[in-house]
Every structure is written in structure tokens, then in C-alpha cells.
Backbone as CSV, one residue per row, in Angstrom:
resi,resn,N_x,N_y,N_z,CA_x,CA_y,CA_z,C_x,C_y,C_z
1,MET,-9.088,-5.459,1.653,-10.537,-4.608,1.946,-9.722,-2.860,1.538
2,ILE,-10.869,-1.615,0.716,-10.237,-0.722,0.459,-10.201,0.416,1.939
3,GLY,-9.000,1.083,1.946,-9.383,1.949,3.219,-9.506,1.119,4.183
4,SER,-8.968,-0.053,4.454,-9.038,-1.036,5.500,-9.106,-0.097,6.744
5,ALA,-9.926,-0.885,7.671,-9.853,-0.046,9.200,-8.265,-1.229,9.832
6,ALA,-8.136,-2.666,9.160,-7.421,-3.163,9.787,-6.017,-2.889,9.653
7,ALA,-5.525,-2.002,8.713,-4.102,-1.418,8.704,-4.619,-0.250,9.734
8,VAL,-5.036,0.385,9.346,-5.277,1.803,10.366,-4.916,1.306,11.924
9,GLU,-5.499,0.535,12.375,-5.404,-0.425,13.648,-3.885,-0.443,13.385
10,ARG,-3.097,-0.958,12.742,-2.029,-1.713,12.972,-0.818,-0.398,12.677
11,LEU,-1.342,0.612,12.797,-0.237,2.686,12.524,-0.536,2.870,14.214
12,GLU,-1.820,2.284,14.604,-2.512,3.245,15.658,-1.566,2.507,16.801
13,SER,-1.113,0.768,16.516,-0.996,0.085,17.093,1.182,0.822,18.007
14,GLY,1.542,1.052,18.011,2.267,1.689,17.575,3.588,1.624,16.588
15,ILE,3.557,0.851,15.603,4.403,1.652,14.295,5.063,2.897,14.705
16,ASP,6.471,2.651,14.808,7.132,3.810,14.891,7.175,4.546,13.130
17,ALA,6.828,5.543,13.635,6.544,6.259,12.366,7.005,7.426,11.836
18,ARG,8.438,7.792,12.916,9.157,8.381,13.127,10.881,7.589,12.164
19,GLN,10.270,7.015,11.966,11.341,6.505,11.173,11.729,6.735,9.753
20,LYS,13.004,7.024,9.059,13.196,7.661,7.637,12.301,6.433,7.186
21,ALA,12.058,6.768,5.521,11.378,5.689,4.550,13.027,6.228,3.855
22,GLY,12.745,4.119,3.685,13.931,4.516,2.795,13.829,3.180,1.698
23,PRO,13.917,2.631,0.823,13.788,1.931,-0.463,12.958,1.011,0.832
24,VAL,11.719,-0.338,-0.287,11.191,-1.228,0.599,12.128,-2.350,0.416
25,THR,12.491,-2.931,0.798,13.289,-4.059,1.530,12.065,-5.509,1.648
26,ASP,11.513,-5.401,1.908,10.809,-6.912,1.969,10.196,-7.423,0.172
27,ASP,11.028,-8.567,0.856,11.536,-9.688,-0.818,9.953,-10.037,-1.632
28,LEU,8.268,-10.389,-0.973,7.631,-9.985,-1.746,7.767,-8.897,-2.510
29,VAL,7.934,-7.504,-2.694,7.446,-6.055,-2.707,8.439,-6.315,-4.375
30,THR,9.645,-6.294,-3.975,11.023,-6.617,-4.274,11.071,-7.742,-5.397
31,LYS,10.706,-8.974,-5.494,10.839,-9.243,-6.794,9.743,-9.312,-7.300
32,ARG,8.415,-8.523,-6.916,7.391,-8.812,-7.630,7.062,-6.493,-8.201
33,ALA,8.252,-6.165,-8.075,7.837,-4.590,-8.090,7.710,-4.022,-9.278
34,GLU,8.505,-4.887,-10.571,7.750,-4.535,-12.008,6.409,-4.865,-12.223
35,ASP,5.492,-5.622,-11.805,4.576,-6.179,-12.150,3.278,-5.676,-11.517
36,ILE,4.419,-5.821,-9.900,3.182,-5.060,-9.544,2.722,-2.825,-10.081
37,ARG,3.915,-2.273,-10.652,3.618,-1.651,-10.863,2.400,-1.627,-12.371
38,ARG,2.809,-2.239,-13.146,2.330,-2.709,-14.309,0.720,-2.926,-14.205
39,ILE,0.384,-4.097,-13.240,-0.873,-3.571,-12.660,-1.789,-2.271,-12.013
40,ALA,-0.545,-2.005,-11.223,-1.373,-0.576,-10.867,-1.895,1.265,-11.838
41,GLN,-0.487,0.204,-12.928,-0.769,1.541,-14.377,-1.679,1.596,-15.109
42,ARG,-2.321,-0.430,-14.781,-3.537,-0.513,-15.832,-4.655,-0.660,-15.267
43,HIS,-4.865,-0.101,-13.490,-6.016,0.543,-13.435,-5.769,2.060,-12.917
44,GLY,-4.740,2.306,-13.482,-4.736,3.648,-13.464,-4.303,4.822,-12.362
45,ALA,-3.690,4.143,-11.426,-3.114,4.249,-10.444,-1.455,4.716,-10.252
46,ILE,-1.187,6.126,-9.953,0.138,6.892,-10.082,0.749,7.330,-8.705
47,ARG,2.104,7.374,-8.561,2.429,7.318,-7.064,1.861,5.805,-6.399
48,VAL,2.164,5.120,-7.083,2.337,3.467,-5.822,3.766,3.602,-4.626
49,ARG,2.824,3.772,-3.640,3.849,3.325,-2.371,3.679,2.290,-1.573
50,VAL,4.362,1.836,-0.629,3.476,0.962,0.379,4.264,0.946,1.704
51,PHE,3.367,1.031,3.114,3.324,1.193,3.756,2.837,0.238,5.252
52,GLY,3.210,0.378,6.396,2.838,-0.906,7.281,4.407,-2.166,6.572
53,SER,3.872,-2.536,7.576,5.170,-3.894,7.932,5.916,-4.632,7.049
54,ARG,5.279,-4.029,5.609,6.111,-4.440,4.359,7.117,-3.457,4.260
55,ALA,7.235,-2.174,4.457,7.818,-1.258,4.039,8.731,-0.609,5.129
56,GLU,8.439,-1.778,6.314,8.953,-1.185,8.019,9.978,-2.342,7.852
57,GLY,9.469,-3.185,6.922,10.549,-4.593,7.296,9.842,-5.000,8.056
58,THR,8.971,-5.534,8.802,8.682,-6.175,10.242,7.542,-7.140,9.951
59,SER,7.705,-7.571,8.268,6.313,-8.236,7.610,6.524,-9.615,8.292
60,GLY,6.073,-10.316,7.953,6.168,-11.676,8.555,4.953,-12.700,7.899
61,PRO,4.882,-14.344,7.526,4.596,-15.095,7.219,2.975,-14.228,6.244
62,SER,2.525,-14.072,7.376,1.331,-13.825,7.182,0.286,-12.526,7.226
63,SER,1.437,-11.321,6.890,1.197,-10.012,6.546,0.797,-9.756,5.220
64,ASP,-0.186,-8.584,5.320,-0.557,-7.696,4.303,0.324,-7.368,3.545
65,LEU,-0.418,-6.618,2.222,0.554,-5.778,1.416,-0.384,-4.292,1.680
66,ASP,0.031,-3.426,2.118,-0.655,-2.041,2.032,-0.292,-1.195,1.013
67,VAL,-1.417,-0.340,0.627,-0.512,0.054,-0.862,-1.251,1.934,-1.067
68,LEU,-0.987,2.795,-1.554,-1.095,4.118,-1.328,-0.575,4.586,-2.664
69,VAL,-1.994,4.758,-3.348,-1.528,5.556,-4.924,-2.641,6.695,-4.879
70,GLU,-2.683,6.825,-5.839,-2.866,8.317,-6.188,-3.350,7.773,-7.114
71,LEU,-5.025,7.638,-7.537,-6.101,7.657,-9.244,-5.518,9.173,-10.230
72,GLU,-5.151,8.629,-11.328,-5.527,9.460,-12.645,-7.009,10.074,-12.413
73,PRO,-7.545,10.758,-13.009,-8.263,11.214,-13.267,-9.406,11.085,-13.779
74,ARG,-10.683,10.521,-13.616,-11.834,9.830,-13.845,-11.970,8.034,-13.766
75,ARG,-10.905,8.098,-12.754,-10.797,6.732,-11.933,-11.141,6.569,-10.615
76,ASP,-12.049,5.247,-10.743,-12.701,5.521,-9.407,-12.964,4.111,-8.704
77,LEU,-14.023,4.092,-7.824,-13.898,2.998,-6.993,-13.699,1.421,-7.802
78,LEU,-14.063,1.220,-8.168,-13.835,-0.297,-9.541,-12.872,-0.015,-9.430
79,ASP,-11.851,1.212,-9.524,-10.392,0.949,-10.249,-9.646,0.407,-9.274
80,LEU,-9.634,1.036,-8.202,-9.324,0.553,-6.823,-9.733,-0.944,-6.326
81,ILE,-10.613,-1.822,-6.641,-11.698,-2.856,-6.380,-9.959,-3.882,-7.459
82,GLY,-10.573,-3.222,-8.490,-9.260,-3.957,-9.541,-8.339,-4.153,-8.560
83,LEU,-7.622,-3.101,-8.450,-6.276,-3.438,-8.030,-5.629,-4.207,-7.269
84,LYS,-6.811,-4.287,-6.501,-6.930,-4.778,-5.050,-7.084,-6.521,-5.853
85,GLN,-7.946,-7.083,-6.468,-8.106,-8.353,-6.468,-6.975,-8.741,-7.727
86,ASP,-6.528,-7.492,-8.483,-5.046,-8.530,-9.301,-4.212,-8.614,-8.361
87,LEU,-3.487,-7.499,-7.569,-2.744,-7.545,-7.162,-2.529,-8.601,-5.840
88,GLU,-3.419,-9.451,-5.162,-3.744,-10.126,-4.229,-3.728,-11.791,-5.235
89,LYS,-3.920,-11.704,-6.246,-3.756,-12.638,-7.065,-2.226,-13.024,-7.817
90,LEU,-1.656,-11.877,-8.385,-0.291,-11.258,-7.972,0.550,-11.691,-7.141
91,LEU,0.018,-11.593,-5.695,0.878,-12.072,-4.799,1.001,-12.903,-3.822
92,GLY,-0.517,-13.636,-3.647,-0.586,-14.532,-3.040,-1.316,-14.208,-2.098
93,CYS,-1.260,-13.380,-1.714,-1.577,-12.245,0.168,-2.849,-11.253,-0.216
94,ARG,-2.928,-11.210,1.421,-4.236,-9.916,1.532,-3.541,-8.654,1.230
95,VAL,-4.160,-7.736,0.246,-3.422,-6.447,0.115,-4.964,-5.536,-0.016
96,ASP,-4.113,-4.407,1.228,-4.833,-3.415,0.960,-4.967,-2.167,0.180
97,VAL,-5.813,-1.346,-0.388,-5.136,-0.405,-1.290,-5.647,0.915,-0.446
98,VAL,-5.136,2.193,-0.416,-5.594,3.527,-0.057,-5.591,4.196,-0.475
99,GLU,-6.043,4.718,-0.957,-6.138,6.024,-2.099,-5.987,7.480,-0.917
100,GLU,-4.379,8.544,-1.633,-4.244,9.246,-0.824,-5.665,10.290,-0.307
101,GLY,-5.981,10.325,-1.476,-7.005,11.672,-1.049,-8.173,11.455,-0.180
102,GLY,-7.846,10.153,0.260,-9.092,9.501,1.238,-8.386,9.232,2.944
103,LEU,-7.256,9.354,2.763,-6.717,8.822,4.073,-7.289,10.350,5.034
104,SER,-7.200,9.358,6.769,-7.863,9.852,7.643,-6.430,11.294,8.008
105,PRO,-7.622,12.229,7.981,-6.460,13.517,8.669,-6.157,13.131,9.893
106,TYR,-6.474,11.926,10.706,-5.817,11.345,11.921,-4.331,10.783,11.787
107,LEU,-4.236,10.451,10.793,-3.295,9.025,10.234,-2.255,9.442,9.510
108,ARG,-3.070,10.445,8.059,-2.395,10.915,7.193,-0.819,11.460,7.107
109,ASP,-0.632,12.122,8.338,0.928,12.309,8.345,1.794,11.067,7.883
110,ARG,1.497,10.329,9.110,2.436,8.372,9.608,2.269,8.688,8.201
111,ILE,0.866,7.876,8.036,1.561,6.761,6.397,2.549,7.747,5.438
112,LEU,1.453,8.594,5.412,3.146,9.496,4.175,4.369,9.340,5.275
113,ARG,4.726,9.658,6.376,5.977,9.207,6.587,6.511,8.179,6.048
114,GLN,5.809,6.951,6.084,6.083,5.422,5.637,6.048,4.900,4.770
115,ALA,4.896,5.739,3.889,4.999,5.365,2.548,6.473,5.668,1.741
116,ARG,7.098,4.436,1.111,8.433,4.362,0.017,7.577,3.755,-1.472
117,SER,8.100,4.592,-1.664,7.774,4.700,-3.783,8.422,2.445,-3.443
118,LEU,7.945,2.178,-4.654,7.960,1.335,-5.609,9.199,1.566,-6.141
């Protein structure tokens, strides 16, 4: 889902956003980081970051991947949808893609503190 309510709910459910953002340690993400960056670039996504359980090292076997991006000028919702679909195909898990400009003001600071670059 684009800008998923589920991703927002997970953030509101007690993830400690005060932790310092270090490198992503999730195996799925680190092993496929170059492929993720390549796909993101193809869809006009720049400054690709991961947040949520896979960024915090608390993911489980059924965890999704929460991705925060900025889009190049003249890119649109279709690019976000294509990015989501291509990442889901690559990774074999559900992916939520959120554009930084569309973050809720209530969650923006928390997500930005939690976000980790690939």
C-alpha cells in the first residue's frame, strides 16, 4: 500500500524513535540493496531510505518493508506504484512506499529519525 496506514500504526504502537539511525542490518535489505537502489532509480526515486521494523532490526519472517523516498520532478503516483510492485516482486514480501513530502506532520519527525539510507 502506498503511504500505508499499517506502517503508521506500527510507528504509533511503541517503536522507540529515539534510537539513533545507523546502517540497515536486515539481511533481506542488505543483500538486495543494490537491486533496490537500481529499481528505485528506474522509477525516479531518489534518497531511498528504510524505516520501520527492518530499519530497527526488529523484523520477523512476515515483516513488510517500509521505504521512504523523494521523487524526481515530474514523477507521480504511477512511479510510486511501479516501485512498490517491482520491489515486492524482487523481495517476495509486502512493501509500503511513502514519499517524504506526503508524510503526516504528526509522524514526520519520528519517521525521519528512524529512516536509514540504503
